[in-house]
N, C-alpha and C positions, 0 to 999 in steps of 0.2 A: 742418594740415587745410585743404584748399582748398574754395572755394565749390562747391557741387554743384548739378546740375539738380534741379528740384523733385521729380521722381519718385524720385530717389535719396536725397533728404533725408528723405522721409516716415517711414521706420522709425526714423531717429535722432531726429527731432522727437517721434515718439510715445514713444520712450524717455525723452526729456527731460521731456515733460509728465507721464508716469507717475512719474518720479523726483521731480519737483516736487510732485506730488499727495501723495506720502508725507509730505513736510515740511509742506505746506499744510494737510492734514487733521488733522495731529497734535494741535494745540491745540484746534481747534474741535470735533472729535469727542469729545475727552476731557472737555471742560468740563461737558457735560450729565450725565456719569456720575459726577461726584465724590460726590454723596450716596450712591449705591450702593457705591462703592469704600470710602468711609469707614465705611459701615454694616457692610461685610464685614471690612475689615482694621483698622479703628480708625485712630488717629493723626490726629484732627481738627486738633490744634494745629500739625501740620507738613505738612498736605496741600498747602499752597501751593508746597512744594518739588517737587511733581509737575511744575509749570510752570517754576519758577525753576531747578531742576536742569537741565532740558532746555535752557532759554535760556542758562544759564551755559556749558554744554559746547559748544553750537553757536556761541556768540559768540566765545569765547576761542580756538577752534581755526580760525576763518576765515583768519587770516593764514598759519598753517602750511599749510593745504590749498592756499591760493593759490600759495604758493611751491613746494610739491611739484608742483602741476600744471604750473608753468612749467619745473620741473627734469626731471620724469619723464614728462610728458604728462598729458592730461586723463583718458584712458580708465582707467588703473589707479587714479587717485584716485576717480573716480566709482564704479567697481566696488567698491572697498574701502568707500566710504561707504554704498552700498546694502546690502552684506553686513553691515556693522556695524549699520546701522539695523534690518535684519531679525533679527539675533541679539538686539539689544536688545528687539525686539518679542516674540520668543518668551520671553525671560527675564521680561519684564513680565507676560505671560500666566500665568507660573508663580509669581508673587510670593506669598509667604506672610504678609507683614506690610507695613506702610507703609514701613518702612526699606528693605526689599529692593526694593520697587517704585520708590522714589525713586532708589536706586542704579542700577537697570536703566534708568530714564528718562535718567540721565546717559549710559549707553551709547548709547541711542537718539540723544541730542543729539550725541555724537561723530560718529555717522554723518550726522545731519542737517546739521551744519556743512559736511561734505564735499559733500553733495548740493546745498545752496543755492548755494554759491560756484561749484562746477564746472559746474553746469547753465547758469548765466548766462554763464560763460566760453565754454563750447562753443557756446552760441547765437550769440555774437559771432564765433567762428571759422567757423561754418557758413554765415553769411550775409554778403555784402558790406554796406558801410555803408548804402547806399540801401535795402536790403531788410530790415534788422534790425528795423524796427517790426513786421514780419509775425510773427516768432518771439516777440518780446517781448509782443505783444498776445495770442498764444496762451498764453504763460506767465501773463500777468495774468488771463486767463480761468480758468485753473486755480485761482488764488487766490480769484477771485470765486465760482466754483462751490463751492469748499470751504467758504467762509464761510457759504453758505446750506445746503448739503447736510450739512456736518459735524455741526452740532447735532442735526439731524433723525435722521441715522443713529445717532449716539451715543445719543440718547434711546431709539430703537427697540431697539437692542441691549441697553442697560442695563435697559430695562423689560420686554422680552419674551424675552430670551435670557440672557446673562450678560455682565458688563462686560469679562470677559477676551477676548471676541470683538472688542472694540475694537482690541486689539493684533494678534490673529490675522488680522484682515481685511487687514492690511498684507502678508501673505505672498504671496497671488496677485498683487497689484499689483506688489510689489517683484520677484517672480520674473519677471514679464513684462518689466519694465523692465530687469532684469539680462540676460535673454536677448537683447533687442533691442540693448542696448549692446554685448554681447560679439560678436554676430553682424554688426552693421551699422556700428558706429562704427570707422572706420579713420583713423588718424593717420599722415600721411606722415613719413618721416624728415626731420629738420631739419639743415641745415648750420649754419655759424657765423653765424646770423642775429641773434644777440642783441646788444643794445646796452647800454652802461652808462647810468647815470643822467644823464650829460651828453650823450647822443646819440652817444658814441664806440663803435665796435664792441668788444664784450667778447672776452675770450680763449676763452670757452667758450660753446657754445650749450646749450639745455635738453635737446635730444635729438640730440646730435652723432653724426656718423658717422666721427669722427676717432679714436675710441678713448679720448677723455678721459673719465675717470670723474666723474660729477656729484658735487658736494659739498653736503652738507646741514648747515646751521647748527643742530645739535641743542641746543647750549648756549643759543643765542638762542631756539629754540622753547620750551625749558623756562622761560626767563625771561619770555617773552611770556605763556605759559600761566599761570604763577604770578601775574604782575602782574594779568592780566585776571581771574583767579579771585578774588583778594582784592577788587579794585575792584567787580566786578559783584555779589559777595556783599554787600559793604557797601551798595551802592545798592539792591539788591533787598530786603534784610532790615532795613535801617535804618528806624526808625519803625514797623516791623511786629513783628519778633521781639524787638526791644529799642529803647529810646529813641535818638534821633539823637546825643545828647551823652553816651551811656553809654560804658563802657570797651570793649565789643566794637566799636562803631562807630569810635571813635577809633583803636583798635588796627588794625582792618582798613584804614582810610583811610591811616594812617601807614605801615603795612606796604606798601600798594600804591604809595605815593609813593616809598618807599625802593627797592622793586623796580623801579619805573620808571626810576630813576637807574641801577641795575645793568643793566637791559635796554639802556638807551642806550649804556652803555660797552661791553657785550658786542657789540651790533650794530655799533657804530662800528668795531670791530676785525675783524669777521667778513668773510671773503672773499665769501660769498654770504649776506648777512643775510636773516632772515625778513621783517623790515620794512625794506626798503632806504630810504636817505635820500632818494632821488629821488621817493618817494611824496609827500613834503612840500616838496621843493625845486621841483618842477614846478608852476607856478602853476595850470594847468587842473585837475590832479588834487587839489591841496590845496584849491582853491575848492570843488570838488564834494564832497570829503570833509566840509568844514564845512557845506555846504548840506544834504547828506543827513543829517548829524548833527542839524541843526535840524529836518529833516523827521521823524526818529524821535522827537524831543522833542515836537513838536506832535501827532503821531499818538496819543499817550496820551490826549488829551482825548476824541476820539470813541470809540476802541476800549475804553477802560477805564471812563470816567465816563458816557458816553451811556447804556449799558444801565441803570446805577443810576438815572439821571435818568428814563428812560422808565418804569421800574417804580415808583420811589418817588414821583415827582412827577406823572407822567401816569396812574399806576395800571394800566399794562399788564402782562400776563403775560410770563413769560420768552421765550416764542416770539415774541410780538408785538414785544417790545423788541428781539429779535434782528433782526427784519425792518426796524425803523427804522434800525439800524446798517447792515444789508446794502444799503440804498439807495446808500451810498457805493461799494460794490463793484460795483454795476451799471454806473455811469457811468465808473469808473476805467479798465477795459480798453478801452471804446469810445473814450474820449478818447486813451488811449495809442496805439491803433491808427491814429487819424487825426492824431496829432501830427506825422508826417513831412510832411504837407501844409502845416504851419505852419513848421517849422524849415527846410524846404527853401527857403522864401521869405524868412524873416526871420532865420534862424540859431538855433543852440542856446540861446544866452544870452537873447535876447529872448523866445523861446518859454517858457523856464523862468521868466523874470520875469513874463510874462503869467499863467502858471498860478498862481504863488505870490501874485500880486496878487489874483486872484479868491478864492484860498483865504483870504487875509487878510480879505477882505470877508465871507466866509461865517462865519469864526470870530468876527468882531466883531458880526455880526448875531445870534448865538446868545443873548447876554445880553439882547437886546431882545425876545425872545419873551415873550408874555403868560404870566401864571401863572393856572391851571395849563396852559392852552393845549391844542391838539389834536395828535394824533400826526403828522398830515401836515406840520405846520410844521417840526419838526426833521428829518423825513424829506426835505423839500424842500431844506433846507440841506445835508444829507448828499449829495444828488444833485449839488448844485453843488460841494461840496467834493471829491467823488470825481472829477468832470470836471476840476477845477482841478489836482488833484494828479497825475492821469494826464498832463496837459499839462506838468507840472513835472518829474516824476521821470524818465520814460523818455528825454527828450532829453538829460538830463545823463549818464545811464548810457551811452547810445550815444556821446555826445561823448567821454567818458573812454576807452571801449574803442577809439575810433577814433584816439586820440592815441598809442597804444602798439602795438608789434609783438606777434607771437604769443608770444614768450618772456617778455613782461612783462604780458600781458593778464590772466593769472590773479591775479597779485599786485595789479594795479590794481583789478580787479573785487572781490577780497576786501577791499581797503582801504575801498572805499565802502560795501560791505555791513556791514563791521565798524563803521564810524562810524555808520551808520544804527541798528544794533542797540544800540550803546553809547548813542546818543541816546535810545532807548526806555527803557533802564535808568535813565538820568539823569532822564528825564521822569517815569517812574513814581515815583521817589523824591521829586522836586521837587514835582510836582503833588499827590501824596498828602499831603505835608506841608502844602501850601497849602490843600487842601480841608479837611483836619482842623483847620487853624488857623482858617479862616473859620467852620467849623461850631462849634468850641468857643467862639468869640467870640459867635456868635449865641445859643448855648444858655445863656450866662450870664444871660439874661433869660427863660429858659424857664418856662412856667407849671407849677409843682410840682417836686418833687424826684424823683430816681430815674430821670430820662430818660437815655438813652445819650449818650455824649460823643464818639464817633468815627463816621466815615461808614459803616463796615461794620455797626456795632451799630445805627445809626439805620435802615439799610436793612432789617435783620432785624426790627426792631421794627415797621416799617411793613408788613411781610408779615403781621403779626397785629394788624390794626387793632382787634380786639375788646378787646385789652389796654390800649388807649389811649382817653382821652376825645377827643371830636371836636375840642376846642380844642387839645389836645396834638398830635394827629395833623396838624392843619393847620399848627401851628407847626413841626413837624419837616419837613414837606414844603417849607415856605418856606425853612427852613434849608438843606436839601439843594439847593434851587434856587439859593440864593445861593452855596453852595460850588461847584457845577458851573459857574455863571456865572463865578466867579473863575478856575476852571481854564481855561475857554475864552478868557478874557482873557489868561491866561498863555500859552496856545497861540498866540494872536494876536501876542504879543510874540516868540515863537520864529519865527513867519512873518516878522515885520518884520526880525528879525536875519538871516534867510535872504536877504531882499531886499537888505539891506546888503552881504552877502557877494557876491551876484550882481552888484551895481552897482559895488563898489569892489575886489573881489579877483579875480573871474572875468575872464578875458581877453575882449575883444570878439569875437575870432575864435578858435575852437579849431583847432589844427593837425591835419592828417590824415596819419597814418602809412601808408606803403605797405610792406607786407610783401614781402621778397624772395621770389621764386618758390620754393616748396618742391619736393621730389621728387614726381613725379606719383603720385597715388593709383592703384593698379592696378585698382581697381574702376570708376573713372570718369575722364573727362578733365576738366581744370580748366574751370570756367565762364569765360566771357568777361567776366562782371561784375567790376568793379573797385571800389575804394574811392575813386573820383574824385568824391566828393561835396563838393568844397571849397566849393561855394556854400552848403552847410549848416553850415559851420564858424562 
């Protein structure tokens, strides 16, 4: 896919933004309707799998979709992902109990994984290196808009219509994205442009014109899927559905470790592995994988624990608490859009270091907020955190996509997204255990018996203050404040770890790969823009 003039890229960009909106709206629009869904279908004890099942399916399939997009092209993978997501949406709208709804959410997740990775890859194909912040800023705007509009739309549909419309509303959005993709996304034929992990031309290209049939490592795909499924399930459900040191947790973690060894052996022998060794042998990609994994880890602090803090400690309602968190999403896309002005001057690595340094300061400042404080105080920190992370994440994604050719870009992009989402799963498990540990320690001196002993139960108890004495309510609020402070300190530790990776693992200069000229697109002439942004490396 060659870079196109702006007027020719418009319909494809619209298709990418609509496709990304499907994935971005998914969690935010559903979260506000959980009470109505549970009231209709039951299954309160397992409703968290509405989110965990989707996350599991989307995460573990990212490497497979990345490899398939490099092998067969981006267009068929994106089309298949959108169709699968829409099928899952229709099935979710017809669910008859919580079990069926969870199963259909997994189907949605299988489509969502294809959408997330492939949209990011096409965005890099569509724009030369110097122009990529344009499309990335637009995609970031989709996420920011979804985080604000999703809860409102979900609440309106659940309150004044029916929760099933939350899934049916995906159909017109997805249908338009599908039409624009089929009609306007054209991928030129590729010759033997592919390189091996050591920079040597490979024997086959991803979309060759020589008649060579592409090979798919289905054994590796199954091994990666099984390993990821067990690991993410252990991380998501450990400490929630069962204790961490119980038999289910030990069995899942041991099984995932065993399958990881099997996956390594299978992938080592595969001609076209799903997770090629060069993903970790190449220093730029390995460093960004580790850095984005740390980003996923620290993101759990604001996204999961800040709403609880805002409601339980500050006494805000759910909508107001959501707006405190949304402050981060307002500055993130703006900072990302302007990041090219920084990395074109000082380079990708220094820009990312600058962004993560400010993020570290924001995370360290959170425990210093007064108790109980005012809503504008955490909101101000979230504004700073969003700006810092926009300056951190986008340059690293663009840097990695610029180090590889067309035929490796899908795999490289999927690897960094996979590491980020795996980091989120690890962060949810780690920080959940940390918060509950601090809370339990504080509650050992609680005034009176019968008070809840974990974060979720405390938050529910504070929703009904009439059931608590003033002294007990104040004690619980201070305990929640201490628990969330500990989580933000843990997130600061993840930020510090990320800085160490950038300082000692990431290269000082990221190499820039020049794709060989593909066959011309019949609909448009190739743009004169090139990837000659070596000053930004």
